[in-house]
VMD Tcl script that draws the C-alpha trace (Angstrom):
set ca {
  {8.80 0.02 -7.68}
  {8.21 1.54 -4.24}
  {7.32 -0.70 -1.32}
  {4.46 0.51 0.85}
  {3.38 -1.26 4.03}
  {-0.07 -2.79 4.32}
  {-0.86 -0.37 7.13}
  {0.06 2.65 4.98}
  {-1.95 1.35 1.99}
  {-4.90 0.79 4.32}
  {-4.72 4.42 5.47}
  {-4.32 5.79 1.91}
  {-7.31 3.80 0.65}
  {-9.44 4.73 3.63}
  {-8.63 8.41 3.15}
  {-9.63 8.18 -0.54}
  {-12.91 6.42 0.25}
  {-13.81 8.89 2.99}
  {-13.05 11.77 0.60}
  {-15.47 10.15 -1.88}
  {-18.25 10.24 0.73}
  {-17.84 6.93 2.54}
  {-18.51 6.89 6.28}
  {-15.36 6.20 8.30}
  {-16.56 2.83 9.66}
  {-17.48 1.58 6.17}
  {-14.16 2.72 4.70}
  {-12.42 0.76 7.46}
  {-14.30 -2.44 6.53}
  {-13.67 -2.01 2.79}
  {-9.98 -1.45 3.35}
  {-9.59 -4.34 5.76}
  {-11.07 -6.75 3.19}
  {-9.10 -5.16 0.34}
  {-5.75 -5.38 2.14}
  {-6.54 -8.94 3.28}
  {-7.11 -9.88 -0.37}
  {-3.71 -8.47 -1.34}
  {-1.99 -10.21 1.56}
  {-3.63 -13.51 0.53}
  {-2.30 -13.06 -3.03}
  {-5.64 -12.11 -4.61}
  {-4.46 -8.77 -5.96}
  {-7.38 -8.55 -8.41}
  {-9.68 -8.09 -5.39}
  {-7.35 -5.88 -3.39}
  {-6.53 -2.20 -3.36}
  {-6.47 -2.09 -7.15}
  {-10.29 -1.91 -6.86}
  {-10.36 1.37 -4.92}
  {-10.46 3.66 -8.02}
  {-13.27 1.49 -9.44}
  {-15.25 1.83 -6.21}
  {-14.84 5.61 -6.30}
  {-16.07 5.62 -9.92}
  {-19.04 3.46 -8.87}
  {-19.86 5.90 -6.07}
  {-19.89 8.76 -8.59}
  {-22.17 6.73 -10.91}
  {-24.52 5.80 -8.06}
  {-23.66 2.09 -8.32}
  {-22.32 2.07 -4.77}
  {-24.20 4.06 -2.14}
  {-22.01 4.78 0.89}
  {-23.99 4.64 4.12}
  {-26.85 2.77 2.42}
  {-29.65 1.39 4.52}
  {-29.37 -2.29 5.56}
  {-32.86 -3.77 5.54}
  {-34.01 -7.19 6.66}
  {-36.98 -7.96 4.41}
  {-37.69 -11.47 5.66}
  {-36.42 -13.42 8.64}
  {-36.84 -16.67 10.53}
  {-34.80 -18.20 13.35}
  {-32.44 -19.72 10.75}
  {-32.73 -17.48 7.70}
  {-32.40 -13.84 6.71}
  {-33.15 -12.02 3.46}
  {-31.39 -8.66 3.26}
  {-31.75 -5.71 0.89}
  {-28.37 -3.95 0.76}
  {-29.75 -0.88 -1.04}
  {-26.58 -0.81 -3.20}
  {-24.29 -0.29 -0.22}
  {-20.74 -1.57 -0.17}
  {-20.88 -5.32 -0.60}
  {-18.11 -5.73 1.95}
  {-20.13 -3.94 4.61}
  {-23.45 -5.60 3.84}
  {-22.00 -9.12 3.49}
  {-19.86 -8.88 6.61}
  {-22.90 -7.83 8.63}
  {-25.02 -10.57 7.04}
  {-22.36 -13.17 7.81}
  {-22.12 -12.08 11.43}
  {-25.91 -12.38 11.75}
  {-25.80 -15.81 10.11}
  {-23.07 -17.00 12.47}
  {-25.15 -15.82 15.45}
  {-28.20 -17.70 14.15}
  {-26.14 -20.84 13.51}
  {-24.77 -20.65 17.07}
  {-28.38 -20.69 18.31}
  {-29.91 -23.19 15.84}
  {-26.91 -25.20 14.48}
  {-27.56 -24.07 10.90}
  {-28.41 -20.79 9.20}
  {-28.50 -19.14 5.79}
  {-28.78 -15.62 4.43}
  {-29.33 -14.10 1.05}
  {-28.48 -10.54 0.13}
  {-29.62 -8.59 -2.88}
  {-28.85 -5.12 -4.24}
  {-25.32 -4.71 -2.94}
  {-22.00 -3.69 -4.43}
  {-18.93 -5.83 -5.07}
  {-18.09 -8.03 -2.07}
  {-14.44 -8.66 -2.86}
  {-12.64 -11.92 -2.17}
  {-15.29 -14.52 -1.35}
  {-13.02 -16.44 1.03}
  {-13.28 -13.59 3.55}
  {-16.77 -14.61 4.63}
  {-16.44 -18.41 5.06}
  {-13.26 -17.65 7.01}
  {-15.41 -15.66 9.44}
  {-17.47 -18.82 10.02}
  {-14.32 -20.94 10.34}
  {-13.05 -18.60 13.05}
  {-16.19 -19.59 15.01}
  {-15.60 -23.33 14.37}
  {-18.28 -23.44 11.69}
  {-18.42 -24.35 8.04}
  {-19.33 -21.42 5.83}
  {-20.32 -21.46 2.17}
  {-20.84 -18.52 -0.14}
  {-22.03 -17.89 -3.68}
  {-22.24 -14.42 -5.07}
  {-23.09 -12.07 -7.86}
  {-22.60 -8.36 -7.61}
  {-23.15 -5.20 -9.53}
  {-26.04 -3.87 -11.50}
  {-25.50 -5.55 -14.85}
  {-26.91 -8.94 -15.85}
  {-24.46 -11.80 -15.59}
  {-24.04 -15.24 -17.06}
  {-21.61 -17.40 -15.16}
  {-20.82 -20.93 -16.22}
  {-19.47 -23.53 -13.74}
  {-15.79 -24.42 -14.09}
  {-15.08 -26.66 -17.12}
  {-18.67 -26.50 -18.38}
  {-20.26 -24.87 -21.40}
  {-22.95 -22.23 -21.54}
  {-26.17 -23.39 -23.20}
  {-25.64 -20.45 -25.55}
  {-22.18 -21.57 -26.62}
  {-21.82 -23.10 -30.06}
  {-19.57 -26.07 -30.29}
  {-17.38 -26.52 -33.32}
  {-17.69 -29.95 -34.92}
  {-14.98 -32.35 -33.87}
}
mol new
graphics top color blue
foreach p $ca { graphics top sphere $p radius 0.5 }
foreach p [lrange $ca 0 end-1] q [lrange $ca 1 end] { graphics top cylinder $p $q radius 0.2 }
display resetview
């Protein structure tokens, strides 16, 4: 198996994303988060996702260069419509805004809807930690309906076998 440096993989992925219609600055953000996921040992959220993102661009499920719209805002909150842009790009920008608000008001929260996959969730609380803050994140992404059950719990739709 060949060994390729993180820097080289970053450049390969960025080149592929740009060729698929992604603006250079967005491809940079996607690749930074993807490579960071690999380097943290979360390969499922790393560069292995790049072909999926290109397929999602072709299907219209990711819109490179999508508008970022604040639909509601207060001094401590923000509601953002990502218009199906890259989740990495939208969430990073939302987190930076939230950190700025928390610096001013001691607490802040944001919610984002209509965005693509945001990758490894730890990336965003780590941004807050770098500013000596506590960051929390919950997420859902993609266009299909989801049902997620908390760890070690049972969906209300699950049928239990008699014991």
